[in-house]
Structure formats: structure tokens, C-alpha cells
DRENDREN-273575 format. One record per residue: x, y, z of N, C-alpha, C, O, CB in turn. Coordinates in Angstrom, 2 decimals, decimal comma, always signed. Glycine has a CB too. Example, Ala and Ser with C-alpha at 12.3 -4.5 7.8 and 13.67 -1.06 7.14 Angstrom:
DRENDREN-273575
+---------+---------+---------+---------+---------+---------+---------+---------+---------+---------+---------+---------+---------+---------+---------+
|    n_c1 |    n_c2 |    n_c3 |   ca_c1 |   ca_c2 |   ca_c3 |    c_c1 |    c_c2 |    c_c3 |    o_c1 |    o_c2 |    o_c3 |   cb_c1 |   cb_c2 |   cb_c3 |
+---------+---------+---------+---------+---------+---------+---------+---------+---------+---------+---------+---------+---------+---------+---------+
|  +13,19 |   -5,69 |   +7,80 |  +12,30 |   -4,50 |   +7,80 |  +13,20 |   -3,30 |   +7,80 |  +14,24 |   -3,32 |   +8,46 |  +11,31 |   -4,47 |   +9,05 |
|  +12,85 |   -2,25 |   +7,08 |  +13,67 |   -1,06 |   +7,14 |  +12,90 |   +0,03 |   +7,87 |  +13,41 |   +1,14 |   +8,04 |  +14,08 |   -0,60 |   +5,72 |
+---------+---------+---------+---------+---------+---------+---------+---------+---------+---------+---------+---------+---------+---------+---------+
//
This chain:
DRENDREN-273575
+---------+---------+---------+---------+---------+---------+---------+---------+---------+---------+---------+---------+---------+---------+---------+
|    n_c1 |    n_c2 |    n_c3 |   ca_c1 |   ca_c2 |   ca_c3 |    c_c1 |    c_c2 |    c_c3 |    o_c1 |    o_c2 |    o_c3 |   cb_c1 |   cb_c2 |   cb_c3 |
+---------+---------+---------+---------+---------+---------+---------+---------+---------+---------+---------+---------+---------+---------+---------+
|  -12,06 |  +36,27 |   -6,29 |  -10,86 |  +35,87 |   -7,00 |  -10,27 |  +34,64 |   -6,32 |  -10,12 |  +34,59 |   -5,10 |   -9,83 |  +37,04 |   -7,03 |
|   -9,93 |  +33,66 |   -7,12 |   -9,32 |  +32,44 |   -6,60 |   -7,84 |  +32,70 |   -6,36 |   -7,09 |  +33,00 |   -7,29 |   -9,52 |  +31,25 |   -7,59 |
|   -7,42 |  +32,58 |   -5,11 |   -6,03 |  +32,86 |   -4,77 |   -5,15 |  +31,63 |   -4,78 |   -3,93 |  +31,73 |   -4,61 |   -5,96 |  +33,51 |   -3,43 |
|   -5,73 |  +30,48 |   -4,98 |   -4,96 |  +29,24 |   -4,92 |   -4,91 |  +28,60 |   -6,30 |   -5,87 |  +28,69 |   -7,06 |   -5,56 |  +28,27 |   -3,90 |
|   -3,80 |  +27,96 |   -6,62 |   -3,73 |  +27,30 |   -7,92 |   -4,72 |  +26,14 |   -7,98 |   -5,12 |  +25,58 |   -6,96 |   -2,30 |  +26,79 |   -8,20 |
|   -5,11 |  +25,81 |   -9,18 |   -6,01 |  +24,68 |   -9,36 |   -5,30 |  +23,39 |   -8,96 |   -4,08 |  +23,33 |   -8,87 |   -6,51 |  +24,60 |  -10,83 |
|   -6,11 |  +22,38 |   -8,71 |   -5,54 |  +21,10 |   -8,26 |   -4,50 |  +20,57 |   -9,25 |   -3,45 |  +20,07 |   -8,83 |   -6,65 |  +20,06 |   -8,08 |
|   -4,78 |  +20,67 |  -10,54 |   -3,83 |  +20,13 |  -11,52 |   -2,51 |  +20,91 |  -11,50 |   -1,46 |  +20,34 |  -11,79 |   -4,43 |  +20,17 |  -12,92 |
|   -2,57 |  +22,19 |  -11,17 |   -1,33 |  +22,97 |  -11,12 |   -0,44 |  +22,59 |   -9,95 |   +0,78 |  +22,78 |  -10,02 |   -1,65 |  +24,45 |  -11,05 |
|   -1,02 |  +22,07 |   -8,87 |   -0,17 |  +21,59 |   -7,77 |   +0,79 |  +20,51 |   -8,25 |   +1,94 |  +20,46 |   -7,83 |   -1,03 |  +21,05 |   -6,62 |
|   +0,31 |  +19,66 |   -9,15 |   +1,18 |  +18,63 |   -9,72 |   +2,30 |  +19,28 |  -10,54 |   +3,42 |  +18,79 |  -10,57 |   +0,37 |  +17,65 |  -10,59 |
|   +1,97 |  +20,37 |  -11,20 |   +2,98 |  +21,10 |  -11,97 |   +4,03 |  +21,73 |  -11,07 |   +5,21 |  +21,74 |  -11,42 |   +2,31 |  +22,17 |  -12,80 |
|   +3,62 |  +22,25 |   -9,93 |   +4,60 |  +22,83 |   -9,01 |   +5,49 |  +21,76 |   -8,40 |   +6,69 |  +21,97 |   -8,19 |   +3,90 |  +23,62 |   -7,91 |
|   +4,91 |  +20,62 |   -8,13 |   +5,72 |  +19,50 |   -7,63 |   +6,72 |  +19,06 |   -8,69 |   +7,84 |  +18,64 |   -8,37 |   +4,81 |  +18,31 |   -7,21 |
|   +6,30 |  +19,15 |   -9,96 |   +7,22 |  +18,85 |  -11,06 |   +8,50 |  +19,65 |  -10,94 |   +9,60 |  +19,12 |  -11,11 |   +6,56 |  +19,12 |  -12,40 |
|   +8,36 |  +20,93 |  -10,66 |   +9,53 |  +21,80 |  -10,60 |  +10,53 |  +21,29 |   -9,57 |  +11,74 |  +21,24 |   -9,83 |   +9,11 |  +23,25 |  -10,27 |
|  +10,04 |  +20,92 |   -8,41 |  +10,91 |  +20,42 |   -7,34 |  +11,60 |  +19,14 |   -7,79 |  +12,82 |  +18,99 |   -7,64 |  +10,10 |  +20,17 |   -6,03 |
|  +10,83 |  +18,22 |   -8,34 |  +11,39 |  +16,94 |   -8,78 |  +12,39 |  +17,13 |   -9,91 |  +13,42 |  +16,45 |   -9,95 |  +10,28 |  +15,99 |   -9,23 |
|  +12,11 |  +18,02 |  -10,82 |  +13,02 |  +18,31 |  -11,93 |  +14,34 |  +18,87 |  -11,40 |  +15,41 |  +18,49 |  -11,86 |  +12,38 |  +19,30 |  -12,92 |
|  +14,24 |  +19,77 |  -10,44 |  +15,44 |  +20,39 |   -9,89 |  +16,36 |  +19,38 |   -9,21 |  +17,58 |  +19,55 |   -9,21 |  +15,06 |  +21,48 |   -8,91 |
|  +15,78 |  +18,33 |   -8,63 |  +16,64 |  +17,32 |   -7,99 |  +17,01 |  +16,20 |   -8,96 |  +17,67 |  +15,24 |   -8,58 |  +15,93 |  +16,73 |   -6,76 |
|  +16,57 |  +16,34 |  -10,21 |  +16,98 |  +15,39 |  -11,24 |  +16,14 |  +14,13 |  -11,34 |  +16,54 |  +13,17 |  -12,00 |  +18,37 |  +15,01 |  -11,03 |
|  +15,00 |  +14,10 |  -10,69 |  +14,13 |  +12,91 |  -10,75 |  +13,11 |  +13,12 |  -11,86 |  +11,94 |  +13,42 |  -11,59 |  +13,42 |  +12,65 |   -9,36 |
|  +13,56 |  +12,95 |  -13,11 |  +12,73 |  +13,25 |  -14,26 |  +11,54 |  +12,30 |  -14,40 |  +10,47 |  +12,72 |  -14,83 |  +13,56 |  +13,19 |  -15,51 |
|  +11,71 |  +11,05 |  -14,03 |  +10,59 |  +10,11 |  -14,11 |   +9,47 |  +10,49 |  -13,15 |   +8,30 |  +10,47 |  -13,52 |  +11,06 |   +8,68 |  -13,82 |
|   +9,83 |  +10,84 |  -11,93 |   +8,82 |  +11,26 |  -10,96 |   +8,18 |  +12,58 |  -11,40 |   +6,98 |  +12,77 |  -11,23 |   +9,45 |  +11,41 |   -9,55 |
|   +8,97 |  +13,48 |  -11,97 |   +8,44 |  +14,75 |  -12,47 |   +7,42 |  +14,48 |  -13,57 |   +6,34 |  +15,06 |  -13,58 |   +9,58 |  +15,65 |  -12,99 |
|   +7,77 |  +13,61 |  -14,49 |   +6,87 |  +13,26 |  -15,59 |   +5,57 |  +12,66 |  -15,04 |   +4,49 |  +12,95 |  -15,55 |   +7,55 |  +12,27 |  -16,56 |
|   +5,67 |  +11,83 |  -14,02 |   +4,49 |  +11,22 |  -13,41 |   +3,58 |  +12,27 |  -12,78 |   +2,35 |  +12,17 |  -12,89 |   +4,90 |  +10,19 |  -12,35 |
|   +4,16 |  +13,27 |  -12,13 |   +3,34 |  +14,33 |  -11,53 |   +2,61 |  +15,12 |  -12,61 |   +1,44 |  +15,46 |  -12,44 |   +4,22 |  +15,27 |  -10,70 |
|   +3,29 |  +15,40 |  -13,70 |   +2,62 |  +16,09 |  -14,79 |   +1,48 |  +15,27 |  -15,34 |   +0,42 |  +15,81 |  -15,66 |   +3,60 |  +16,43 |  -15,88 |
|   +1,69 |  +13,98 |  -15,47 |   +0,63 |  +13,13 |  -15,99 |   -0,60 |  +13,17 |  -15,09 |   -1,74 |  +13,15 |  -15,57 |   +1,13 |  +11,68 |  -16,15 |
|   -0,38 |  +13,22 |  -13,78 |   -1,51 |  +13,34 |  -12,85 |   -2,29 |  +14,62 |  -13,10 |   -3,52 |  +14,62 |  -13,09 |   -1,02 |  +13,30 |  -11,39 |
|   -1,58 |  +15,71 |  -13,33 |   -2,24 |  +16,97 |  -13,62 |   -2,96 |  +16,93 |  -14,96 |   -4,08 |  +17,44 |  -15,07 |   -1,23 |  +18,09 |  -13,61 |
|   -2,33 |  +16,35 |  -15,96 |   -2,94 |  +16,22 |  -17,29 |   -4,20 |  +15,36 |  -17,21 |   -5,17 |  +15,62 |  -17,91 |   -1,93 |  +15,61 |  -18,29 |
|   -4,17 |  +14,33 |  -16,36 |   -5,35 |  +13,49 |  -16,20 |   -6,54 |  +14,28 |  -15,65 |   -7,69 |  +13,95 |  -15,94 |   -5,03 |  +12,31 |  -15,27 |
|   -6,26 |  +15,31 |  -14,88 |   -7,32 |  +16,17 |  -14,33 |   -7,80 |  +17,16 |  -15,39 |   -9,01 |  +17,38 |  -15,54 |   -6,81 |  +16,93 |  -13,08 |
|   -6,87 |  +17,76 |  -16,12 |   -7,23 |  +18,77 |  -17,13 |   -6,20 |  +18,72 |  -18,26 |   -5,13 |  +19,30 |  -18,15 |   -7,30 |  +20,20 |  -16,51 |
|   -6,55 |  +18,02 |  -19,33 |   -5,58 |  +17,82 |  -20,40 |   -5,40 |  +19,01 |  -21,33 |   -4,62 |  +18,94 |  -22,28 |   -5,97 |  +16,64 |  -21,20 |
|   -6,12 |  +20,10 |  -21,09 |   -5,93 |  +21,30 |  -21,90 |   -5,22 |  +22,42 |  -21,13 |   -5,11 |  +23,54 |  -21,64 |   -7,26 |  +21,80 |  -22,41 |
|   -4,74 |  +22,14 |  -19,94 |   -4,08 |  +23,15 |  -19,11 |   -2,78 |  +23,58 |  -19,79 |   -1,86 |  +22,77 |  -19,93 |   -3,79 |  +22,59 |  -17,68 |
|   -2,66 |  +24,85 |  -20,22 |   -1,47 |  +25,29 |  -20,94 |   -0,20 |  +25,27 |  -20,09 |   +0,88 |  +24,99 |  -20,60 |   -1,68 |  +26,67 |  -21,48 |
|   -0,33 |  +25,56 |  -18,81 |   +0,82 |  +25,51 |  -17,90 |   +1,42 |  +24,11 |  -17,87 |   +2,64 |  +23,95 |  -17,99 |   +0,40 |  +25,94 |  -16,47 |
|   +0,58 |  +23,11 |  -17,72 |   +1,06 |  +21,74 |  -17,65 |   +1,60 |  +21,26 |  -18,99 |   +2,69 |  +20,69 |  -19,05 |   -0,05 |  +20,82 |  -17,19 |
|   +0,86 |  +21,50 |  -20,06 |   +1,30 |  +21,03 |  -21,37 |   +2,60 |  +21,70 |  -21,80 |   +3,47 |  +21,04 |  -22,38 |   +0,21 |  +21,29 |  -22,40 |
|   +2,75 |  +22,97 |  -21,53 |   +3,99 |  +23,66 |  -21,88 |   +5,17 |  +23,06 |  -21,10 |   +6,21 |  +22,75 |  -21,66 |   +3,87 |  +25,17 |  -21,61 |
|   +4,98 |  +22,92 |  -19,80 |   +6,09 |  +22,47 |  -18,97 |   +6,45 |  +21,01 |  -19,19 |   +7,62 |  +20,64 |  -19,09 |   +5,77 |  +22,69 |  -17,53 |
|   +5,48 |  +20,16 |  -19,48 |   +5,85 |  +18,77 |  -19,79 |   +6,55 |  +18,73 |  -21,16 |   +7,43 |  +17,90 |  -21,39 |   +4,58 |  +17,84 |  -19,79 |
|   +6,16 |  +19,63 |  -22,05 |   +6,89 |  +19,75 |  -23,32 |   +8,34 |  +20,11 |  -23,10 |   +9,24 |  +19,56 |  -23,74 |   +6,23 |  +20,78 |  -24,22 |
|   +8,58 |  +21,04 |  -22,18 |   +9,96 |  +21,44 |  -21,86 |  +10,71 |  +20,29 |  -21,21 |  +11,88 |  +20,05 |  -21,53 |   +9,96 |  +22,68 |  -20,92 |
|  +10,07 |  +19,57 |  -20,30 |  +10,70 |  +18,41 |  -19,67 |  +11,10 |  +17,38 |  -20,73 |  +12,20 |  +16,83 |  -20,68 |   +9,76 |  +17,78 |  -18,62 |
|  +10,20 |  +17,12 |  -21,67 |  +10,51 |  +16,15 |  -22,72 |  +11,68 |  +16,65 |  -23,58 |  +12,54 |  +15,86 |  -23,98 |   +9,26 |  +15,90 |  -23,60 |
|  +11,71 |  +17,94 |  -23,86 |  +12,82 |  +18,52 |  -24,63 |  +14,14 |  +18,35 |  -23,86 |  +15,16 |  +17,98 |  -24,45 |  +12,56 |  +20,02 |  -24,92 |
|  +14,11 |  +18,62 |  -22,58 |  +15,32 |  +18,53 |  -21,76 |  +15,84 |  +17,09 |  -21,65 |  +17,03 |  +16,87 |  -21,40 |  +15,06 |  +19,08 |  -20,38 |
|  +14,95 |  +16,13 |  -21,82 |  +15,37 |  +14,72 |  -21,73 |  +15,47 |  +14,10 |  -23,12 |  +15,40 |  +12,87 |  -23,26 |  +14,38 |  +13,92 |  -20,85 |
|  +15,63 |  +14,94 |  -24,14 |  +15,90 |  +14,53 |  -25,53 |  +14,75 |  +13,77 |  -26,18 |  +14,99 |  +12,98 |  -27,10 |  +17,14 |  +13,69 |  -25,57 |
|  +13,54 |  +13,98 |  -25,73 |  +12,36 |  +13,39 |  -26,35 |  +11,66 |  +14,46 |  -27,19 |  +10,54 |  +14,87 |  -26,90 |  +11,38 |  +12,80 |  -25,27 |
|  +12,35 |  +14,91 |  -28,23 |  +11,86 |  +16,06 |  -29,00 |  +10,53 |  +15,82 |  -29,68 |   +9,71 |  +16,74 |  -29,78 |  +12,88 |  +16,45 |  -30,02 |
|  +10,28 |  +14,61 |  -30,16 |   +9,00 |  +14,31 |  -30,79 |   +7,85 |  +14,46 |  -29,81 |   +6,81 |  +15,03 |  -30,14 |   +9,02 |  +12,91 |  -31,36 |
|   +8,04 |  +13,94 |  -28,61 |   +7,01 |  +14,06 |  -27,57 |   +6,88 |  +15,51 |  -27,13 |   +5,77 |  +15,99 |  -26,87 |   +7,35 |  +13,16 |  -26,35 |
|   +8,00 |  +16,21 |  -27,04 |   +7,96 |  +17,63 |  -26,68 |   +7,10 |  +18,41 |  -27,67 |   +6,28 |  +19,24 |  -27,26 |   +9,38 |  +18,22 |  -26,64 |
|   +7,27 |  +18,14 |  -28,95 |   +6,49 |  +18,83 |  -29,97 |   +4,99 |  +18,57 |  -29,82 |   +4,18 |  +19,48 |  -30,03 |   +6,94 |  +18,41 |  -31,35 |
|   +4,62 |  +17,36 |  -29,46 |   +3,20 |  +17,04 |  -29,27 |   +2,59 |  +17,95 |  -28,21 |   +1,54 |  +18,54 |  -28,43 |   +3,02 |  +15,56 |  -28,88 |
|   +3,26 |  +18,06 |  -27,07 |   +2,73 |  +18,88 |  -25,97 |   +2,77 |  +20,38 |  -26,31 |   +1,82 |  +21,10 |  -26,02 |   +3,52 |  +18,62 |  -24,69 |
|   +3,85 |  +20,83 |  -26,92 |   +3,97 |  +22,25 |  -27,26 |   +2,95 |  +22,66 |  -28,32 |   +2,38 |  +23,74 |  -28,25 |   +5,40 |  +22,56 |  -27,75 |
|   +2,74 |  +21,79 |  -29,29 |   +1,73 |  +22,10 |  -30,31 |   +0,32 |  +22,11 |  -29,72 |   -0,54 |  +22,86 |  -30,18 |   +1,80 |  +21,08 |  -31,45 |
|   +0,10 |  +21,29 |  -28,71 |   -1,20 |  +21,29 |  -28,05 |   -1,45 |  +22,63 |  -27,36 |   -2,55 |  +23,16 |  -27,41 |   -1,29 |  +20,13 |  -27,02 |
|   -0,41 |  +23,17 |  -26,72 |   -0,54 |  +24,49 |  -26,08 |   -0,88 |  +25,53 |  -27,14 |   -1,77 |  +26,35 |  -26,96 |   +0,77 |  +24,88 |  -25,32 |
|   -0,16 |  +25,49 |  -28,24 |   -0,37 |  +26,46 |  -29,30 |   -1,78 |  +26,33 |  -29,89 |   -2,41 |  +27,34 |  -30,23 |   +0,68 |  +26,27 |  -30,40 |
|   -2,28 |  +25,12 |  -30,01 |   -3,62 |  +24,89 |  -30,54 |   -4,71 |  +25,34 |  -29,55 |   -5,70 |  +25,96 |  -29,95 |   -3,81 |  +23,40 |  -30,88 |
|   -4,52 |  +25,02 |  -28,27 |   -5,55 |  +25,28 |  -27,25 |   -5,52 |  +26,72 |  -26,72 |   -6,57 |  +27,27 |  -26,38 |   -5,38 |  +24,33 |  -26,11 |
|   -4,33 |  +27,32 |  -26,64 |   -4,19 |  +28,64 |  -26,02 |   -3,20 |  +29,51 |  -26,79 |   -2,20 |  +29,95 |  -26,21 |   -3,74 |  +28,50 |  -24,56 |
|   -3,45 |  +29,77 |  -28,07 |   -2,44 |  +30,45 |  -28,89 |   -2,09 |  +31,87 |  -28,43 |   -0,96 |  +32,31 |  -28,63 |   -2,91 |  +30,51 |  -30,29 |
|   -3,03 |  +32,57 |  -27,83 |   -2,77 |  +33,96 |  -27,44 |   -2,31 |  +34,12 |  -25,99 |   -2,07 |  +35,23 |  -25,53 |   -4,02 |  +34,77 |  -27,66 |
|   -2,20 |  +33,00 |  -25,28 |   -1,77 |  +33,07 |  -23,89 |   -0,25 |  +33,19 |  -23,80 |   +0,46 |  +33,00 |  -24,79 |   -2,26 |  +31,83 |  -23,11 |
|   +0,21 |  +33,51 |  -22,63 |   +1,66 |  +33,56 |  -22,38 |   +2,31 |  +32,23 |  -22,74 |   +3,38 |  +32,19 |  -23,35 |   +1,95 |  +33,92 |  -20,90 |
|   +1,67 |  +31,13 |  -22,35 |   +2,24 |  +29,82 |  -22,64 |   +2,17 |  +29,49 |  -24,12 |   +3,03 |  +28,77 |  -24,64 |   +1,51 |  +28,75 |  -21,84 |
|   +1,16 |  +30,00 |  -24,81 |   +1,08 |  +29,81 |  -26,26 |   +2,25 |  +30,46 |  -26,96 |   +2,83 |  +29,89 |  -27,88 |   -0,24 |  +30,36 |  -26,80 |
|   +2,59 |  +31,66 |  -26,54 |   +3,72 |  +32,37 |  -27,14 |   +5,04 |  +31,68 |  -26,83 |   +5,92 |  +31,59 |  -27,68 |   +3,76 |  +33,82 |  -26,66 |
|   +5,17 |  +31,20 |  -25,59 |   +6,38 |  +30,47 |  -25,23 |   +6,49 |  +29,17 |  -26,02 |   +7,57 |  +28,79 |  -26,48 |   +6,41 |  +30,19 |  -23,72 |
|   +5,36 |  +28,48 |  -26,17 |   +5,35 |  +27,22 |  -26,92 |   +5,75 |  +27,45 |  -28,37 |   +6,51 |  +26,67 |  -28,94 |   +3,96 |  +26,55 |  -26,85 |
|   +5,24 |  +28,51 |  -28,95 |   +5,57 |  +28,82 |  -30,33 |   +7,08 |  +29,01 |  -30,50 |   +7,67 |  +28,53 |  -31,47 |   +4,81 |  +30,08 |  -30,79 |
|   +7,70 |  +29,72 |  -29,58 |   +9,15 |  +29,95 |  -29,64 |   +9,91 |  +28,62 |  -29,48 |  +10,91 |  +28,40 |  -30,17 |   +9,58 |  +30,96 |  -28,55 |
|   +9,46 |  +27,76 |  -28,58 |  +10,13 |  +26,47 |  -28,38 |   +9,99 |  +25,58 |  -29,61 |  +10,92 |  +24,87 |  -29,97 |   +9,57 |  +25,76 |  -27,15 |
|   +8,83 |  +25,62 |  -30,23 |   +8,61 |  +24,82 |  -31,45 |   +9,59 |  +25,26 |  -32,53 |  +10,17 |  +24,43 |  -33,23 |   +7,14 |  +24,96 |  -31,95 |
|   +9,77 |  +26,56 |  -32,68 |  +10,73 |  +27,07 |  -33,67 |  +12,15 |  +26,60 |  -33,37 |  +12,89 |  +26,24 |  -34,28 |  +10,69 |  +28,61 |  -33,72 |
|  +12,52 |  +26,58 |  -32,10 |  +13,86 |  +26,10 |  -31,72 |  +14,02 |  +24,62 |  -32,02 |  +15,08 |  +24,19 |  -32,47 |  +14,12 |  +26,36 |  -30,22 |
|  +12,98 |  +23,84 |  -31,79 |  +13,06 |  +22,41 |  -32,05 |  +13,13 |  +22,09 |  -33,54 |  +13,66 |  +21,05 |  -33,93 |  +11,86 |  +21,71 |  -31,44 |
|  +12,62 |  +22,97 |  -34,37 |  +12,66 |  +22,76 |  -35,82 |  +14,06 |  +22,94 |  -36,39 |  +14,36 |  +22,44 |  -37,48 |  +11,70 |  +23,71 |  -36,51 |
|  +14,91 |  +23,64 |  -35,67 |  +16,27 |  +23,94 |  -36,17 |  +17,16 |  +22,73 |  -36,07 |  +18,33 |  +22,80 |  -36,44 |  +16,88 |  +25,10 |  -35,39 |
+---------+---------+---------+---------+---------+---------+---------+---------+---------+---------+---------+---------+---------+---------+---------+
//
């Protein structure tokens, strides 16, 4: 069993720290590094979608959230993405 997150997920964890201190551009850059490694990672795509939503980039948020739903519809992140997409439609 792999006990360590994948390399691309490390960028996602760094995102959380950067987001919490309000450095959204740096957070977005870290996510892009992770996406460059694995562009179908549901953890990364969901969370960058949320970051885009939080910074009022709803169109971009929908792109990432729909990608999660398309790539991993039955996963935890797929279900979360589906709920966020419904909220953005309102």
C-alpha cells in the first residue's frame, strides 16, 4: 500500500497553505504544476475548480468541475463536483 501522496498531490497540499494565506496566484500555479503531471487527477481538478469559484472565475471553475465529473463520476470528488456545478448554475 502506498502511504504517501502522489507527486502531483503534493502541489495540491501546497495549494491549501497558499490559499489560506490569501496568495491565490501562487496557489493556482501550484495546482497547474500538479495538473501538468496528471491532468485527470480528481483531487486537483476539483480543488482548482473551487479556487476558481472563490476568485469569481465561474466559467473556469465549471471547466475543472465538469472534468472531474467526466473523469471520475462515482468518486467522492465526482459527487462533490456535481454539487458545486449545481450551485454555480443558480
